[in-house]
N, C-alpha and C positions, 0 to 999 in steps of 0.2 A: 117387475122390471127385468129387462134382459140386458146383459152387458156384452158388448161386442168389442174386441180389442184391436188396436191400430197397427200392430206390427205386421199382421198378416195382410192388411190392405196394401202394404208396399211390396208384397211378393209379386213376382212377374206373372202376367197372364199369357196364355198362348197368343202368338202373333195374330192368329185368325180372329181372336176376340177383340183385338185392338184395331187393326186396320181392315176396314170393309169398304169395298167400292162396288158400285157407286154408293155415294153417301146419302141414301134415302133415309127419311125420318123413320125410326123404329116404332111403329104403332103399338108393339107389344111391350115396350119398355115399361118398367114398373113405376117410374117417376116422371113428373113433368115440372117445369119451372112454375112456381106459384106466385111468389111476391118477394120484393126486396124492401126491408125497412131502412129508410135513410134517416140517420140520427141528426137532428138539428138543434141549435141552441134556442132559437126564438121561433116557435111554431107559426105564429101569425105572420112574421116576416117571410118565412120560407114558403108559406102558402101563397102570399102575394107574389113572390118571385116565380113560382111555378105557374101561377095564373098568367104571368107575363110571358111564359113559354107556351101558352095555349092549352093548359090542362084545366079540366073541371074537377071538383072535389065532392066527395061524400064525407060528411062530418063524422069524426070519431066520437069517443066518449072519454070522460075522465075515469081513470082507474084508481083503485084504492092505494096502489103502490106508488102513486104520483105520476104515472105515465099518462100522457095525452097524445092524440094522434089525429091525422087527417088522411083520407084515402084518395088516390087517383085510380079509379076502378076502370077495367076494360071489359068489353062485352064477353070475352071468353072466360072471365073469372080471374084472370091474372091482375096484378096491381103493383103500383109503387105506393109506399106508405111513408109519410113524413111523421116522425115520432120523436118525442123528447121525454125526459124525466127530470124532476127537480130534486128528489130526495132518494137515497138508496134504501128504500123501505123493504125490499126483498132482493133476491139474487138478480132477477131480470132488470129491475130498476137500477141496481148497482152497476150492472153491465153497461147500461146507457150512460150513467153519470161518469163512470170511468172512461168509457170510449170518448165522450165529448171533451174530456180534459186534453185529448190529443187532437181535437178538431172535429168538424162535421164529416159525414160521409156514410157510405154503405156499411151498416153495422152487422147485418145478417143476410143470408140467402135462404129462402124457404123453397123446398120442393114439395110437391103434392104426391102422395102415394099411400097405399094400404100398409099399415104397420106390420102385419103378419108376413106379407109378401116381401117387404123390404128386409125384415129380420132373417127370413128364410134364405133369401138370395145372398145375403152377406155371410150366412153360414156360421154365425157366432164368432166372426173373425175381426170385428172392428172395435178396438178398445174403448170402452166407456160409453157406448151408445145406450141411452136410457129411454125406455118407453113409459109414457104416462098418459093418463086421461085428464084432460082439462075440462073446463066448464062447458065448452062448446066444440071441442076438437080433441082428437088423439094426436100426440106429438112425440116424435123421437128426436132427441138432441144429445149434445155432448156436454160434459161438465166444465166448469170454469177451470182454465189451465190447459185443457185439451187443445191441440192445434186446429181441430175441426170444430171448435166452439161456435164459430160463425155460421155453421150449417145446421139446419134442422129440417125434418120432414113432417108434414102436417096432413091430417085428413079431417076435414070439417064434418061434423055430424049432419049439418045442412047448410047450404049456401044462403047467406042473407039476400033478400030481394034488393036489387039496385034499380033506382028510378032511371028512366031514359036520359034525363038531363045529367045524371051522375056518371054515365058511361059514354056521353057524347062530348067530344073534345074539339075545340076550335082548331087544334093542330092536326086533326083527323087520326089521332092515336087509336090503334085498334087492339094491340096486345103487347105484352112483354115478350120480346123476341129472344133476348139473350142476356145473360149476366156475365160480366167480365171479372175474372178472378186473377189476381197477381199473387203468385206463390213462389217461395224459394224452391220447393220441390212439388210441382203440380202433378207429378206422376201418381201421387197418393190419391188425389181426387179423380184423376183420369181412370185409374184402375177400379176405384170404388164405383164410379158411374157406369163403367163397363159391366161390372158385376150386376148392376141394377138394370141392365138391358140397353144402356146408352150406346150409341154408335160413334166411335172415334173416327173422325174424318181425316183423310190424308193431307188435305190442303191447309195452308196457313192464311190467316187474316191479318192485314197490317192495321194495327191500332196505335193510337198515340202513346200507349204505354209499352209497346213492343209487339212482336209478331205472336199471334195467338193460334193455338190449336183449338179445334172445335169438337165438342161432344154433343151430339144431337140426342134429345130425349123424346119421350112421347109427345110432349108439347114444349117448344122452346129449346134453347141450346145453352151450353156453358162454354165460354171462351176462356182458355187457360193460357196465361202468360208466365213464363219462367223468369224470375228476377231474384238473384241471390240476396238482394238488399230488402226484399219485401218483408213487411211487418206481419208477424203471425196473427195479430189481432185485427189488422185492417186489410182483409183479403179482398173485399168487394170494391173494385176500382171503378166500375162503370156499368151501365146498362144499355142495351139496344131496345128501343121501342119501335115496333112496326107501325107505319102510318099508311093511309090510303092515298094521299095526294100531297106530294112533297112541296108543290108550289103553294098549296093552301097552308101547309105547315109553316113555310117561310113567312107568309103574310101574317100568320097568327103570332109569330114570335116578336115581341116588342123589345128587341135588343139591337144595338148598332150593328151594321153589316160586318164590321171587323171582329165582332165577338162570336160570330157563327162561321164555322168552316164548312164548306160544301165539298163533296167529292163523290166518287163512284168507284166500285170495285166489282168483283164477280157476283156479289150478292144483289147489287142494285145501287141506286143513288141514295146519298145520305147527307144529313146535316149533323154537325157535332157542336155541342155546347160544352165549354170547358168547366172543370170543377169549381172555379171561382164564381161561376154564374149558376151553378146547379148544386150548391151546398155540399161540395166535397166529392161529387161523383162526376165522371164523364157521362154525358147524356147524348147518345146517338139516336137520331130519328131516321129510320130506314124505310124507303119504299122499295120492296123487293121487285126484281124483274119478274115478269110473268104473272 
């Protein structure tokens, strides 16, 4: 186990490491967006609601710690995961049980990367990061009580095989494009992601939760919103899912027109589903220009 302490994460990086233009995706970054577990109270009801948003599912499995889940898998290996726990039989199940007392929503953000490279890049400077071997993956995460508890890095020993029907979605979803984080002090995450090779973009994105800075990773992006009232435990406020055909996306969504907001910005055209319809997260479906 390697411990990495948080005080140094907040130290300033050289400006050249923070602002880089043009903001091309850094193919050499050590991490990419992997998946977001969305904690829900009633798994069957949540699956039905996301099917009404045009998603297909890959069944999960019951775990000994009382966790059950269902996966919305994409062809590039990224995913959204609906997950719940009924009893606090271990630390992770207790996390979900405690989280759900405050409502549904994005409980964690997972990045994909090689453990040794991540640890070396952070240079032993991130407080509390623990490396461990799981049954099917290597995981680096933070302990309970750490403000970065919601964040972990995973490297699967092998990717499970997904059937075509499990990665083909009526709403034409293709990949997890970005994760929205709302933080009291997002500079901590910004600097950590920059240390891992992420590229901090100079432009801002207007989101319903505030204006967001973007950090591009090897795959996917993290949108960072500063909010002094943000809860340290409820960092994941939304996700952006890239779609191939936004007109087909709208046809696949079985919600009244007033429940879906349409718009466009420098990235492309999008539809947004509010948290009350997406079990606690903002769901943005984006068709990028080009």
